[in-house]
C-alpha positions in Angstrom: 33.2 111.5 24.2 36.9 111.9 25.9 40.2 111.1 24.0 43.1 108.9 24.9 46.5 111.0 24.6 49.7 108.2 24.9 53.2 110.2 26.0 56.2 108.3 25.4 59.5 108.7 25.8 61.4 106.7 22.8 64.5 106.2 21.0 65.5 106.6 17.5 64.8 103.2 16.6 61.5 103.1 18.4 62.5 101.6 21.9 59.9 102.6 25.0 61.6 100.7 27.7 61.9 102.0 31.4 63.4 105.3 30.4 66.7 105.3 32.7 68.5 106.1 29.4 67.2 109.6 29.2 68.9 110.8 32.3 72.0 111.6 30.4 70.2 114.0 28.4 68.4 116.2 31.3 65.0 117.5 31.0 64.6 120.7 29.1 61.8 123.0 30.9 60.0 123.2 27.6 59.4 119.4 27.5 57.7 120.0 31.1 55.6 122.5 29.5 54.4 120.1 26.8 53.6 117.3 29.2 51.9 119.9 31.4 49.8 120.9 28.6 48.8 117.1 27.8 48.0 116.3 31.6 46.3 119.7 32.2 43.6 118.7 29.7 43.3 115.1 31.2 40.4 113.8 33.8 41.9 110.8 34.1 45.0 108.3 34.1 45.1 105.3 32.2 47.9 102.8 33.2 48.9 99.1 32.6 49.9 96.9 35.6 53.7 97.6 35.0 53.6 101.2 34.8 51.5 101.6 37.3 53.9 99.5 39.6 56.7 101.8 38.6 55.0 105.0 39.3 53.6 104.4 42.3 56.5 104.2 44.7 58.1 107.2 42.6 55.2 109.3 42.6 52.8 108.6 45.3 55.7 110.2 47.7 56.3 113.5 45.7 54.8 116.9 46.5 54.3 119.7 44.2 57.7 121.1 45.7 59.4 117.9 44.4 57.9 118.1 41.0 55.2 120.1 39.6 53.4 117.2 38.1 53.1 115.6 41.5 49.5 116.9 41.9 48.2 115.3 38.5 49.8 112.0 39.4 48.4 111.7 42.9 45.3 113.5 42.9 43.8 112.3 39.4 41.9 109.1 39.0 44.1 106.3 37.9 42.7 103.4 35.8 44.7 100.4 36.1 44.4 97.6 33.2 45.5 94.5 34.7 44.3 90.9 35.0 46.4 90.1 37.8 46.6 93.1 40.0 44.1 92.6 42.8 44.3 95.5 45.0 45.5 99.0 44.0 47.8 100.7 46.8 48.1 104.2 45.3 45.2 106.5 46.6 42.7 107.3 43.6 43.5 103.9 41.7 40.6 101.9 40.5 41.6 98.3 38.7 39.3 97.8 35.6 40.4 94.4 35.0 42.2 92.9 31.9 42.1 94.5 28.8 39.3 95.0 27.0 38.5 97.3 24.4 35.0 98.1 24.9 35.9 98.8 28.8 38.7 101.3 27.0 35.7 102.9 25.0 33.7 103.3 28.3 36.1 105.2 30.1 36.5 107.5 27.0 33.0 108.2 27.4 32.7 108.5 31.3 35.9 110.4 32.0 35.7 114.0 31.8 38.5 115.3 29.7 41.1 113.6 27.9 42.9 110.3 29.6 46.5 110.4 29.6 48.6 107.3 29.1 52.4 107.1 29.9 54.6 104.0 29.4 52.4 101.2 29.5 53.9 99.7 26.0 51.6 96.5 25.9 48.6 98.2 26.6 49.4 101.1 24.1 50.1 98.5 21.5 46.6 97.2 22.0 44.9 100.2 21.9 46.5 101.5 18.6 45.8 98.0 17.1 42.0 98.8 18.3 41.9 102.3 16.9 41.4 103.8 20.7 44.4 106.0 20.4 43.4 109.7 19.8 47.1 111.4 20.0 50.8 110.1 20.4 53.0 112.7 22.0 56.2 111.3 21.5 59.7 112.6 22.8 62.3 111.2 20.8 65.8 110.8 22.0 69.0 110.9 20.0 70.3 107.3 20.5 69.4 103.9 19.4 68.9 101.1 22.0 69.3 98.3 19.8 67.0 95.7 21.6 64.0 96.5 23.9 60.2 96.7 23.5 58.7 99.1 20.5 55.8 101.3 20.2 55.2 99.9 16.9 56.3 95.8 16.8 57.1 94.4 13.6 53.8 92.6 13.0 51.9 96.0 13.7 49.0 96.8 10.8 50.4 99.5 8.5 48.7 102.7 9.5 49.0 106.4 8.7 49.4 109.4 11.2 48.9 113.0 10.9 51.5 115.5 12.1 50.0 118.1 14.7 52.9 119.6 15.9 56.7 119.4 16.2 59.4 121.1 18.5 63.1 120.5 19.2 64.9 121.1 22.1 68.8 122.2 23.3 69.2 118.5 24.6 69.0 116.8 21.4 65.0 115.9 22.0 62.6 116.1 19.7 58.9 116.4 20.4 56.3 114.9 17.8 52.8 115.1 18.0 50.5 112.4 15.9 47.1 112.1 15.5 46.1 108.4 13.8 44.2 109.0 10.4 40.9 106.8 10.4 
């Protein structure tokens, strides 16, 4: 059975909205290596509708010359969780319907390798609540946002995580890898 690995850029206070606020910090090449290690083991990409609609125009036109991650995002099958999206416009995309934990569990069984998730806050929060996330890969930026959607909302159930790895970067970002303890 595959595993779901969630990648998020987040602020110190847990905000995970569209990460335009990360631009001021630059992108340390070692951060790319960490993300590349996760994507390199992944046989599928799982996205919520909003993140899919943000990623499609940005990634679908990129080539490996533009960004080394472009082949992964363009060539890997993307599974889109949406109850409203009727047609996928990005190649190698499949709409799986509204969120259904049983369908996500089926994907875990069917996809060869891990399943990579980026952004997709509402989807990630639902999967965390249903015990479907196997690892979190968090890049925590040294700022607070105040308001905005958080990875763990105030009404989230208490949980315990096991630390898998940490790494800090010259731009002030810290990488944290956690696995939920079941």
